[in-house]
N, CA, C and O atoms as a Tripos MOL2 file, in Angstrom:
@<TRIPOS>MOLECULE
protein
  252   251    63     0     0
PROTEIN
NO_CHARGES

@<TRIPOS>ATOM
      1 N          30.1450  -17.8730   29.5770 N.3       1 MET1
      2 CA         29.8470  -18.7860   28.5920 C.3       1 MET1
      3 C          28.4810  -19.0740   29.5150 C.2       1 MET1
      4 O          27.5460  -18.3420   29.1910 O.2       1 MET1
      5 N          28.2220  -19.9140   30.4960 N.am      2 GLY2
      6 CA         27.3540  -20.5070   30.6310 C.3       2 GLY2
      7 C          26.0200  -19.0750   30.4340 C.2       2 GLY2
      8 O          24.8560  -19.4730   30.4090 O.2       2 GLY2
      9 N          26.2230  -17.7110   30.3230 N.am      3 ALA3
     10 CA         25.7360  -16.2650   30.0680 C.3       3 ALA3
     11 C          25.5940  -16.6120   28.9490 C.2       3 ALA3
     12 O          24.4490  -17.0440   29.0860 O.2       3 ALA3
     13 N          25.9800  -16.9070   27.1940 N.am      4 ARG4
     14 CA         26.1070  -16.8220   26.9340 C.3       4 ARG4
     15 C          24.9520  -18.2230   25.8330 C.2       4 ARG4
     16 O          24.2920  -18.2000   24.7940 O.2       4 ARG4
     17 N          25.2190  -18.9790   26.6270 N.am      5 CYS5
     18 CA         24.1660  -20.1020   26.4780 C.3       5 CYS5
     19 C          22.6380  -20.1680   27.1800 C.2       5 CYS5
     20 O          21.7860  -21.0400   27.0160 O.2       5 CYS5
     21 N          22.5680  -18.8780   28.0720 N.am      6 ARG6
     22 CA         21.4530  -18.7520   28.3620 C.3       6 ARG6
     23 C          20.4900  -17.7390   27.4410 C.2       6 ARG6
     24 O          19.2740  -17.6630   27.2630 O.2       6 ARG6
     25 N          21.3990  -17.1580   27.0530 N.am      7 LEU7
     26 CA         20.9030  -16.0020   26.0310 C.3       7 LEU7
     27 C          20.6250  -16.6170   24.6030 C.2       7 LEU7
     28 O          19.6640  -16.2440   23.9310 O.2       7 LEU7
     29 N          21.5110  -17.5710   24.1780 N.am      8 CYS8
     30 CA         21.2400  -19.0930   22.6050 C.3       8 CYS8
     31 C          19.4810  -18.4270   22.4490 C.2       8 CYS8
     32 O          19.3090  -17.3760   21.8310 O.2       8 CYS8
     33 N          18.0740  -19.3110   23.1920 N.am      9 PRO9
     34 CA         17.1520  -19.3840   23.1510 C.3       9 PRO9
     35 C          16.4750  -17.8620   22.5080 C.2       9 PRO9
     36 O          15.9520  -17.3950   21.4960 O.2       9 PRO9
     37 N          16.6770  -17.6940   23.1500 N.am     10 LEU10
     38 CA         16.2260  -15.7540   22.3440 C.3      10 LEU10
     39 C          17.4930  -14.8540   21.4840 C.2      10 LEU10
     40 O          17.4370  -14.1730   20.4600 O.2      10 LEU10
     41 N          17.8140  -14.9510   21.7450 N.am     11 ARG11
     42 CA         18.5770  -15.2580   19.7790 C.3      11 ARG11
     43 C          17.9270  -15.8590   19.0550 C.2      11 ARG11
     44 O          18.0540  -15.3340   17.9490 O.2      11 ARG11
     45 N          17.3390  -16.6010   19.0120 N.am     12 GLY12
     46 CA         16.5320  -17.7380   18.6610 C.3      12 GLY12
     47 C          15.4300  -16.4680   17.5420 C.2      12 GLY12
     48 O          15.2450  -16.1260   16.3740 O.2      12 GLY12
     49 N          14.9190  -16.1590   19.1430 N.am     13 TYR13
     50 CA         13.4580  -15.9330   19.1710 C.3      13 TYR13
     51 C          14.0520  -14.2900   18.2090 C.2      13 TYR13
     52 O          13.6600  -13.8630   17.1230 O.2      13 TYR13
     53 N          15.1670  -13.6850   19.2250 N.am     14 ALA14
     54 CA         14.7940  -12.4620   17.9560 C.3      14 ALA14
     55 C          15.0160  -12.5540   16.6660 C.2      14 ALA14
     56 O          14.0140  -12.2230   16.0330 O.2      14 ALA14
     57 N          16.4170  -13.0410   15.6250 N.am     15 GLU15
     58 CA         15.2800  -13.5220   14.5400 C.3      15 GLU15
     59 C          13.7220  -14.1710   14.2050 C.2      15 GLU15
     60 O          12.9140  -13.7080   13.4000 O.2      15 GLU15
     61 N          13.6580  -14.6240   14.5280 N.am     16 TYR16
     62 CA         11.8820  -15.2080   14.3540 C.3      16 TYR16
     63 C          11.4880  -13.2730   14.1300 C.2      16 TYR16
     64 O          11.1210  -12.7380   13.0850 O.2      16 TYR16
     65 N          11.8090  -12.3700   15.9450 N.am     17 LEU17
     66 CA         10.8850  -11.3230   15.3970 C.3      17 LEU17
     67 C          11.7440  -10.2970   14.4210 C.2      17 LEU17
     68 O          11.2900   -9.1750   14.1940 O.2      17 LEU17
     69 N          13.2290  -10.8040   13.7540 N.am     18 TYR18
     70 CA         13.0960   -9.6540   12.8460 C.3      18 TYR18
     71 C          12.8280  -10.5120   11.7520 C.2      18 TYR18
     72 O          12.9840  -10.1480   10.5870 O.2      18 TYR18
     73 N          12.3500  -11.8650   12.1460 N.am     19 LEU19
     74 CA         11.1520  -11.9680    9.9090 C.3      19 LEU19
     75 C           9.9790  -11.5690   10.3780 C.2      19 LEU19
     76 O           9.6050  -10.6210    9.6880 O.2      19 LEU19
     77 N           9.4340  -11.7500   10.9710 N.am     20 TYR20
     78 CA          7.8160  -11.0240   11.1690 C.3      20 TYR20
     79 C           8.0970   -9.4950   10.7390 C.2      20 TYR20
     80 O           7.4620   -9.0100    9.8020 O.2      20 TYR20
     81 N           8.9990   -8.7960   11.3970 N.am     21 LEU21
     82 CA          9.1360   -7.3330   11.6670 C.3      21 LEU21
     83 C           8.8190   -6.8090    9.6220 C.2      21 LEU21
     84 O           8.0600   -5.9950    9.0960 O.2      21 LEU21
     85 N          10.0900   -8.0130    8.9320 N.am     22 TYR22
     86 CA         10.3960   -7.7720    7.4500 C.3      22 TYR22
     87 C           9.2930   -7.7990    7.1420 C.2      22 TYR22
     88 O           9.0750   -6.8520    6.3860 O.2      22 TYR22
     89 N           7.9220   -8.7320    7.4150 N.am     23 LEU23
     90 CA          7.4570   -9.7390    6.6200 C.3      23 LEU23
     91 C           6.0650   -8.7400    7.2230 C.2      23 LEU23
     92 O           5.1230   -8.4070    6.5040 O.2      23 LEU23
     93 N           6.1820   -8.4490    8.3950 N.am     24 TYR24
     94 CA          4.7370   -6.5820    8.2550 C.3      24 TYR24
     95 C           5.3190   -5.1310    7.2570 C.2      24 TYR24
     96 O           4.5750   -4.3050    6.7290 O.2      24 TYR24
     97 N           6.5230   -5.1400    7.2190 N.am     25 LEU25
     98 CA          7.4100   -4.0140    6.9620 C.3      25 LEU25
     99 C           6.7720   -3.5420    4.9730 C.2      25 LEU25
    100 O           6.6050   -2.6140    4.1820 O.2      25 LEU25
    101 N           6.6470   -5.2340    5.1780 N.am     26 TYR26
    102 CA          6.8430   -5.7900    2.8070 C.3      26 TYR26
    103 C           5.2140   -6.0070    2.6850 C.2      26 TYR26
    104 O           4.6450   -5.6080    1.6690 O.2      26 TYR26
    105 N           4.0450   -7.0250    4.3600 N.am     27 LEU27
    106 CA          2.5750   -6.1450    3.6920 C.3      27 LEU27
    107 C           2.7980   -4.9940    4.2490 C.2      27 LEU27
    108 O           3.8420   -5.5510    4.5870 O.2      27 LEU27
    109 N           2.8830   -3.7180    4.7800 N.am     28 TYR28
    110 CA          2.6820   -3.0480    4.7470 C.3      28 TYR28
    111 C           2.7330   -1.9860    3.9170 C.2      28 TYR28
    112 O           2.0520   -1.0170    3.5830 O.2      28 TYR28
    113 N           3.5080   -2.3700    3.7530 N.am     29 LEU29
    114 CA          4.8840   -1.7440    2.0730 C.3      29 LEU29
    115 C           3.6280   -2.4260    1.0000 C.2      29 LEU29
    116 O           3.5940   -1.8020   -0.0600 O.2      29 LEU29
    117 N           2.7310   -3.4310    1.0660 N.am     30 TYR30
    118 CA          2.3260   -3.9970   -0.9860 C.3      30 TYR30
    119 C           0.7640   -3.2070   -0.4110 C.2      30 TYR30
    120 O           0.0940   -2.8950   -1.3960 O.2      30 TYR30
    121 N           0.1490   -2.8760    0.7690 N.am     31 LEU31
    122 CA         -0.9740   -2.8550    1.4030 C.3      31 LEU31
    123 C          -1.0040   -0.6530    0.4520 C.2      31 LEU31
    124 O          -1.7420   -0.2660   -0.4540 O.2      31 LEU31
    125 N          -0.1500   -0.0160    1.0490 N.am     32 TYR32
    126 CA         -0.4140    1.1900    0.6800 C.3      32 TYR32
    127 C           0.3280    1.2100   -0.6880 C.2      32 TYR32
    128 O           0.1080    2.3420   -1.1190 O.2      32 TYR32
    129 N           1.0530    0.5790   -1.5450 N.am     33 LEU33
    130 CA          1.1660    0.2990   -2.4460 C.3      33 LEU33
    131 C          -0.2630    0.4370   -3.1520 C.2      33 LEU33
    132 O          -0.6390    1.5110   -3.6210 O.2      33 LEU33
    133 N          -0.7530   -0.3080   -3.1770 N.am     34 TYR34
    134 CA         -2.1560   -1.1070   -3.9490 C.3      34 TYR34
    135 C          -3.0140    0.5610   -3.2820 C.2      34 TYR34
    136 O          -3.6740    1.0720   -4.1870 O.2      34 TYR34
    137 N          -3.0500    1.1060   -2.3850 N.am     35 LEU35
    138 CA         -3.6590    2.0150   -1.8950 C.3      35 LEU35
    139 C          -3.5750    3.5870   -2.0420 C.2      35 LEU35
    140 O          -4.3010    4.4250   -1.5070 O.2      35 LEU35
    141 N          -2.7030    3.7430   -2.7420 N.am     36 TYR36
    142 CA         -2.6370    4.5120   -3.2790 C.3      36 TYR36
    143 C          -2.8110    4.5630   -5.3170 C.2      36 TYR36
    144 O          -3.0960    5.4320   -6.1400 O.2      36 TYR36
    145 N          -2.4810    3.2470   -5.3570 N.am     37 LEU37
    146 CA         -2.9830    3.1460   -6.6770 C.3      37 LEU37
    147 C          -4.1140    2.4790   -7.5740 C.2      37 LEU37
    148 O          -4.2630    2.1530   -8.7520 O.2      37 LEU37
    149 N          -5.2040    2.4380   -5.7640 N.am     38 TYR38
    150 CA         -6.9270    2.6980   -6.0390 C.3      38 TYR38
    151 C          -6.6830    3.7190   -6.0220 C.2      38 TYR38
    152 O          -6.3740    3.9190   -7.1970 O.2      38 TYR38
    153 N          -6.5140    5.1460   -5.2240 N.am     39 LEU39
    154 CA         -6.5120    5.9880   -5.2040 C.3      39 LEU39
    155 C          -6.4790    6.3670   -6.3680 C.2      39 LEU39
    156 O          -7.6580    6.4300   -6.7160 O.2      39 LEU39
    157 N          -5.7080    6.7230   -7.3610 N.am     40 TYR40
    158 CA         -4.9230    7.2240   -8.0850 C.3      40 TYR40
    159 C          -6.6510    7.0200   -9.3060 C.2      40 TYR40
    160 O          -7.4890    7.7980   -9.7630 O.2      40 TYR40
    161 N          -6.4040    5.5760   -9.3580 N.am     41 LEU41
    162 CA         -7.7030    4.4770  -10.3150 C.3      41 LEU41
    163 C          -8.3410    6.1670  -10.1230 C.2      41 LEU41
    164 O          -8.1830    7.2260  -10.7320 O.2      41 LEU41
    165 N          -9.0900    5.7370   -8.9840 N.am     42 TYR42
    166 CA        -10.4770    6.3540   -8.7650 C.3      42 TYR42
    167 C         -10.1040    8.0260   -9.5300 C.2      42 TYR42
    168 O         -10.8570    8.4470  -10.4080 O.2      42 TYR42
    169 N          -8.9080    8.8390   -9.0790 N.am     43 LEU43
    170 CA         -8.8270    9.9130   -9.3700 C.3      43 LEU43
    171 C          -9.0540    9.9800  -10.3780 C.2      43 LEU43
    172 O         -10.1860   10.3470  -10.6920 O.2      43 LEU43
    173 N          -8.3310    9.7380  -11.1320 N.am     44 TYR44
    174 CA         -8.6260    9.3610  -13.1620 C.3      44 TYR44
    175 C          -9.6830    9.3100  -13.3400 C.2      44 TYR44
    176 O         -10.1530   10.3180  -13.8670 O.2      44 TYR44
    177 N         -10.6830    8.1330  -13.0190 N.am     45 LEU45
    178 CA        -11.9500    7.8470  -13.2330 C.3      45 LEU45
    179 C         -13.0660    9.3680  -13.0550 C.2      45 LEU45
    180 O         -14.0000    9.7320  -13.7700 O.2      45 LEU45
    181 N         -12.7120    9.7410  -12.3000 N.am     46 TYR46
    182 CA        -14.1460   11.0120  -11.7820 C.3      46 TYR46
    183 C         -12.7840   12.0010  -12.9760 C.2      46 TYR46
    184 O         -13.1900   12.9840  -13.5960 O.2      46 TYR46
    185 N         -11.3400   11.5690  -13.1110 N.am     47 LEU47
    186 CA        -11.1050   13.3720  -14.0360 C.3      47 LEU47
    187 C         -11.7290   13.3050  -15.4320 C.2      47 LEU47
    188 O         -11.9040   14.2320  -16.2230 O.2      47 LEU47
    189 N         -12.0880   11.7320  -15.5920 N.am     48 TYR48
    190 CA        -12.0170   11.5180  -16.6230 C.3      48 TYR48
    191 C         -13.5970   11.4490  -16.7910 C.2      48 TYR48
    192 O         -14.1650   11.5050  -17.8820 O.2      48 TYR48
    193 N         -14.0140   11.3630  -15.9790 N.am     49 LEU49
    194 CA        -15.9190   11.0510  -16.2330 C.3      49 LEU49
    195 C         -16.0850   12.8970  -15.9770 C.2      49 LEU49
    196 O         -16.7940   13.3680  -16.8670 O.2      49 LEU49
    197 N         -15.8750   13.3450  -15.5580 N.am     50 TYR50
    198 CA        -16.1380   15.4320  -15.6240 C.3      50 TYR50
    199 C         -15.9710   15.4960  -16.9510 C.2      50 TYR50
    200 O         -16.8520   15.8070  -17.7520 O.2      50 TYR50
    201 N         -14.7940   15.1910  -17.2230 N.am     51 LEU51
    202 CA        -14.2880   16.0370  -17.7920 C.3      51 LEU51
    203 C         -15.1420   15.6330  -19.3250 C.2      51 LEU51
    204 O         -15.0830   16.4680  -20.2270 O.2      51 LEU51
    205 N         -16.2680   13.7450  -19.6580 N.am     52 TYR52
    206 CA        -16.5040   13.5310  -20.2680 C.3      52 TYR52
    207 C         -18.0880   13.9690  -20.4020 C.2      52 TYR52
    208 O         -18.6540   13.6820  -21.4570 O.2      52 TYR52
    209 N         -19.1000   14.9110  -18.9810 N.am     53 LEU53
    210 CA        -19.5430   15.8310  -18.9670 C.3      53 LEU53
    211 C         -19.4560   17.3150  -18.9550 C.2      53 LEU53
    212 O         -20.4370   18.0270  -19.1710 O.2      53 LEU53
    213 N         -18.8120   17.5610  -18.8160 N.am     54 TYR54
    214 CA        -18.5530   18.0460  -19.6390 C.3      54 TYR54
    215 C         -18.1100   19.2260  -20.5950 C.2      54 TYR54
    216 O         -17.9790   20.4490  -20.5410 O.2      54 TYR54
    217 N         -17.9680   18.2980  -21.4050 N.am     55 LEU55
    218 CA        -17.6490   17.7690  -23.1760 C.3      55 LEU55
    219 C         -18.9440   17.8210  -23.4560 C.2      55 LEU55
    220 O         -19.5340   18.5870  -24.2170 O.2      55 LEU55
    221 N         -19.5560   16.5220  -22.4580 N.am     56 TYR56
    222 CA        -20.9910   16.4190  -23.3480 C.3      56 TYR56
    223 C         -21.8090   17.9210  -23.1510 C.2      56 TYR56
    224 O         -22.1270   18.4430  -24.2190 O.2      56 TYR56
    225 N         -22.1050   18.5140  -22.1650 N.am     57 ARG57
    226 CA        -22.9870   19.4130  -21.7660 C.3      57 ARG57
    227 C         -22.2810   21.0480  -22.4980 C.2      57 ARG57
    228 O         -22.8130   22.1570  -22.5280 O.2      57 ARG57
    229 N         -21.0140   20.6370  -22.9800 N.am     58 GLN58
    230 CA        -20.6020   22.0370  -23.8590 C.3      58 GLN58
    231 C         -21.8440   22.0440  -25.0140 C.2      58 GLN58
    232 O         -22.7710   22.7930  -25.3240 O.2      58 GLN58
    233 N         -21.0150   20.1200  -25.6700 N.am     59 GLY59
    234 CA        -22.2290   19.7850  -26.7150 C.3      59 GLY59
    235 C         -23.1170   19.8490  -27.4630 C.2      59 GLY59
    236 O         -23.4190   19.9570  -28.6510 O.2      59 GLY59
    237 N         -23.6260   19.7190  -26.0940 N.am     60 SER60
    238 CA        -25.3770   19.4760  -26.5670 C.3      60 SER60
    239 C         -26.2680   21.1470  -25.4820 C.2      60 SER60
    240 O         -27.4560   21.2530  -25.1780 O.2      60 SER60
    241 N         -25.2020   22.0770  -25.2040 N.am     61 SER61
    242 CA        -25.3150   23.3960  -25.8920 C.3      61 SER61
    243 C         -24.8190   24.3550  -27.0730 C.2      61 SER61
    244 O         -24.9780   25.5660  -27.2250 O.2      61 SER61
    245 N         -24.3300   23.6430  -27.6560 N.am     62 ARG62
    246 CA        -24.4350   24.0590  -29.0060 C.3      62 ARG62
    247 C         -25.0950   24.2830  -29.7180 C.2      62 ARG62
    248 O         -25.2700   25.3970  -30.2120 O.2      62 ARG62
    249 N         -25.9620   22.7400  -30.1250 N.am     63 LYS63
    250 CA        -26.7020   22.4750  -30.6350 C.3      63 LYS63
    251 C         -28.6830   23.7890  -30.4330 C.2      63 LYS63
    252 O         -29.6890   23.4930  -31.0770 O.2      63 LYS63
@<TRIPOS>BOND
     1     1     2 1
     2     2     3 1
     3     3     4 2
     4     3     5 am
     5     5     6 1
     6     6     7 1
     7     7     8 2
     8     7     9 am
     9     9    10 1
    10    10    11 1
    11    11    12 2
    12    11    13 am
    13    13    14 1
    14    14    15 1
    15    15    16 2
    16    15    17 am
    17    17    18 1
    18    18    19 1
    19    19    20 2
    20    19    21 am
    21    21    22 1
    22    22    23 1
    23    23    24 2
    24    23    25 am
    25    25    26 1
    26    26    27 1
    27    27    28 2
    28    27    29 am
    29    29    30 1
    30    30    31 1
    31    31    32 2
    32    31    33 am
    33    33    34 1
    34    34    35 1
    35    35    36 2
    36    35    37 am
    37    37    38 1
    38    38    39 1
    39    39    40 2
    40    39    41 am
    41    41    42 1
    42    42    43 1
    43    43    44 2
    44    43    45 am
    45    45    46 1
    46    46    47 1
    47    47    48 2
    48    47    49 am
    49    49    50 1
    50    50    51 1
    51    51    52 2
    52    51    53 am
    53    53    54 1
    54    54    55 1
    55    55    56 2
    56    55    57 am
    57    57    58 1
    58    58    59 1
    59    59    60 2
    60    59    61 am
    61    61    62 1
    62    62    63 1
    63    63    64 2
    64    63    65 am
    65    65    66 1
    66    66    67 1
    67    67    68 2
    68    67    69 am
    69    69    70 1
    70    70    71 1
    71    71    72 2
    72    71    73 am
    73    73    74 1
    74    74    75 1
    75    75    76 2
    76    75    77 am
    77    77    78 1
    78    78    79 1
    79    79    80 2
    80    79    81 am
    81    81    82 1
    82    82    83 1
    83    83    84 2
    84    83    85 am
    85    85    86 1
    86    86    87 1
    87    87    88 2
    88    87    89 am
    89    89    90 1
    90    90    91 1
    91    91    92 2
    92    91    93 am
    93    93    94 1
    94    94    95 1
    95    95    96 2
    96    95    97 am
    97    97    98 1
    98    98    99 1
    99    99   100 2
   100    99   101 am
   101   101   102 1
   102   102   103 1
   103   103   104 2
   104   103   105 am
   105   105   106 1
   106   106   107 1
   107   107   108 2
   108   107   109 am
   109   109   110 1
   110   110   111 1
   111   111   112 2
   112   111   113 am
   113   113   114 1
   114   114   115 1
   115   115   116 2
   116   115   117 am
   117   117   118 1
   118   118   119 1
   119   119   120 2
   120   119   121 am
   121   121   122 1
   122   122   123 1
   123   123   124 2
   124   123   125 am
   125   125   126 1
   126   126   127 1
   127   127   128 2
   128   127   129 am
   129   129   130 1
   130   130   131 1
   131   131   132 2
   132   131   133 am
   133   133   134 1
   134   134   135 1
   135   135   136 2
   136   135   137 am
   137   137   138 1
   138   138   139 1
   139   139   140 2
   140   139   141 am
   141   141   142 1
   142   142   143 1
   143   143   144 2
   144   143   145 am
   145   145   146 1
   146   146   147 1
   147   147   148 2
   148   147   149 am
   149   149   150 1
   150   150   151 1
   151   151   152 2
   152   151   153 am
   153   153   154 1
   154   154   155 1
   155   155   156 2
   156   155   157 am
   157   157   158 1
   158   158   159 1
   159   159   160 2
   160   159   161 am
   161   161   162 1
   162   162   163 1
   163   163   164 2
   164   163   165 am
   165   165   166 1
   166   166   167 1
   167   167   168 2
   168   167   169 am
   169   169   170 1
   170   170   171 1
   171   171   172 2
   172   171   173 am
   173   173   174 1
   174   174   175 1
   175   175   176 2
   176   175   177 am
   177   177   178 1
   178   178   179 1
   179   179   180 2
   180   179   181 am
   181   181   182 1
   182   182   183 1
   183   183   184 2
   184   183   185 am
   185   185   186 1
   186   186   187 1
   187   187   188 2
   188   187   189 am
   189   189   190 1
   190   190   191 1
   191   191   192 2
   192   191   193 am
   193   193   194 1
   194   194   195 1
   195   195   196 2
   196   195   197 am
   197   197   198 1
   198   198   199 1
   199   199   200 2
   200   199   201 am
   201   201   202 1
   202   202   203 1
   203   203   204 2
   204   203   205 am
   205   205   206 1
   206   206   207 1
   207   207   208 2
   208   207   209 am
   209   209   210 1
   210   210   211 1
   211   211   212 2
   212   211   213 am
   213   213   214 1
   214   214   215 1
   215   215   216 2
   216   215   217 am
   217   217   218 1
   218   218   219 1
   219   219   220 2
   220   219   221 am
   221   221   222 1
   222   222   223 1
   223   223   224 2
   224   223   225 am
   225   225   226 1
   226   226   227 1
   227   227   228 2
   228   227   229 am
   229   229   230 1
   230   230   231 1
   231   231   232 2
   232   231   233 am
   233   233   234 1
   234   234   235 1
   235   235   236 2
   236   235   237 am
   237   237   238 1
   238   238   239 1
   239   239   240 2
   240   239   241 am
   241   241   242 1
   242   242   243 1
   243   243   244 2
   244   243   245 am
   245   245   246 1
   246   246   247 1
   247   247   248 2
   248   247   249 am
   249   249   250 1
   250   250   251 1
   251   251   252 2
@<TRIPOS>SUBSTRUCTURE
     1 MET1         2 RESIDUE 1 A MET
     2 GLY2         6 RESIDUE 1 A GLY
     3 ALA3        10 RESIDUE 1 A ALA
     4 ARG4        14 RESIDUE 1 A ARG
     5 CYS5        18 RESIDUE 1 A CYS
     6 ARG6        22 RESIDUE 1 A ARG
     7 LEU7        26 RESIDUE 1 A LEU
     8 CYS8        30 RESIDUE 1 A CYS
     9 PRO9        34 RESIDUE 1 A PRO
    10 LEU10       38 RESIDUE 1 A LEU
    11 ARG11       42 RESIDUE 1 A ARG
    12 GLY12       46 RESIDUE 1 A GLY
    13 TYR13       50 RESIDUE 1 A TYR
    14 ALA14       54 RESIDUE 1 A ALA
    15 GLU15       58 RESIDUE 1 A GLU
    16 TYR16       62 RESIDUE 1 A TYR
    17 LEU17       66 RESIDUE 1 A LEU
    18 TYR18       70 RESIDUE 1 A TYR
    19 LEU19       74 RESIDUE 1 A LEU
    20 TYR20       78 RESIDUE 1 A TYR
    21 LEU21       82 RESIDUE 1 A LEU
    22 TYR22       86 RESIDUE 1 A TYR
    23 LEU23       90 RESIDUE 1 A LEU
    24 TYR24       94 RESIDUE 1 A TYR
    25 LEU25       98 RESIDUE 1 A LEU
    26 TYR26      102 RESIDUE 1 A TYR
    27 LEU27      106 RESIDUE 1 A LEU
    28 TYR28      110 RESIDUE 1 A TYR
    29 LEU29      114 RESIDUE 1 A LEU
    30 TYR30      118 RESIDUE 1 A TYR
    31 LEU31      122 RESIDUE 1 A LEU
    32 TYR32      126 RESIDUE 1 A TYR
    33 LEU33      130 RESIDUE 1 A LEU
    34 TYR34      134 RESIDUE 1 A TYR
    35 LEU35      138 RESIDUE 1 A LEU
    36 TYR36      142 RESIDUE 1 A TYR
    37 LEU37      146 RESIDUE 1 A LEU
    38 TYR38      150 RESIDUE 1 A TYR
    39 LEU39      154 RESIDUE 1 A LEU
    40 TYR40      158 RESIDUE 1 A TYR
    41 LEU41      162 RESIDUE 1 A LEU
    42 TYR42      166 RESIDUE 1 A TYR
    43 LEU43      170 RESIDUE 1 A LEU
    44 TYR44      174 RESIDUE 1 A TYR
    45 LEU45      178 RESIDUE 1 A LEU
    46 TYR46      182 RESIDUE 1 A TYR
    47 LEU47      186 RESIDUE 1 A LEU
    48 TYR48      190 RESIDUE 1 A TYR
    49 LEU49      194 RESIDUE 1 A LEU
    50 TYR50      198 RESIDUE 1 A TYR
    51 LEU51      202 RESIDUE 1 A LEU
    52 TYR52      206 RESIDUE 1 A TYR
    53 LEU53      210 RESIDUE 1 A LEU
    54 TYR54      214 RESIDUE 1 A TYR
    55 LEU55      218 RESIDUE 1 A LEU
    56 TYR56      222 RESIDUE 1 A TYR
    57 ARG57      226 RESIDUE 1 A ARG
    58 GLN58      230 RESIDUE 1 A GLN
    59 GLY59      234 RESIDUE 1 A GLY
    60 SER60      238 RESIDUE 1 A SER
    61 SER61      242 RESIDUE 1 A SER
    62 ARG62      246 RESIDUE 1 A ARG
    63 LYS63      250 RESIDUE 1 A LYS
């Protein structure tokens, strides 16, 4: 019983540790989500820009 009581504060610390672990996990998850979102956004932006310039060049060469 004495040994179990000695581990009581440690158990409370472990619970806080798990809480911080989940917090960091969600933080990294949102970070990667926003990173991939911006990556795809810039990818589509460059793709549309490239297609616009390509079609504009094709249209200007026809004249």
